N, C-alpha and C positions, 0 to 999 in steps of 0.2 A: 504494499499499499504506499502510495506516495505522500509526501508532506505538502501541505498548503500553508499559506501565511494568513494570519488574521490581523486585521488592522485595528488599532486602538481607537477609542472614541475621539481622539484629538485630530483624526485624519492625517496624522503625521506618519509618513511611510517608514520612518526609522523606528517607530514604536510598534513592533509586531511580536507575536509569539507563535511558535510552531504548534500546530495541532494536526490531527489526521482528518482526512475527509469524513470518516465515519462519525466524528465528534460534532458535526454541524447538523442542526435540524434545518428544515426548509426556511423556517423564519429567521434563523441566524444567518443563513447563506444570503437571503434576501437583504437583510440589514447590512451585512458586510458589502454586498454588491452596491447598495445605495451609497455607502461611505466611499467606495472606490470611485464611483461616478462623480460624487461631489469633489473628491480630491483631484481627479483629472480635470473636471470643469474649472477648478480654481486656477489651474495653470501655473502653480508655483513650484512644481516638482521638476526635477532634472529629467532629461530624456530617459536615462536608465531607470530611474524610479517610476516614471510614467509607464514604460514598457513592462516593468515588473508587475505594476498594478493592473495593467491591461491583461497580462497573462493570467493573473489571479482571477480577474473578472471573468475571463473565458472559462476557467475551471469551475467558478461558482455557477455560471449559467448552465454548464453541463451537470453539475450536482443538483441544481434545482430541477432540471429536466428529469433526472433520475428519481427524485422524490415524487414529482408529479406522476411519472409513469407507474411507480409503485402504488400510489393512491388510486390511480385509475384501475389497476389490476385488482385491488382490494374491492373496489366497487363492483367490478365485473364479477368477482368471485361471490360477493354477497347477493347480488341481484340477478346474476345470470345474463346481464345485458350490459353493453357499453353505455356510459352516460351520454344522453342525447346531445347535449351541447358541444361534445367533443367531435362529433361527425367522423368522417373518414379522411381527414386532411392530414395525415402523418407524413412527415418528411423523410 
């Protein structure tokens, strides 16, 4: 399992701690993704820090997608049908 970086509440790219992917809930991943977007929009980071955060954001988007896929599978298991609002537009 790979390591991901978690940004502190200060939006400072230097204040991070290492955690594993499995440690993040959907809500935590979304919160961290919002902080990354804010930090990138501020434009105060170096290019290297910006790229590191962008990479972290991509990993978070993928993690969120996995959480949502698992939730969809649980709904399908419980109801025997795919949730109607999801349609068949999988990529």
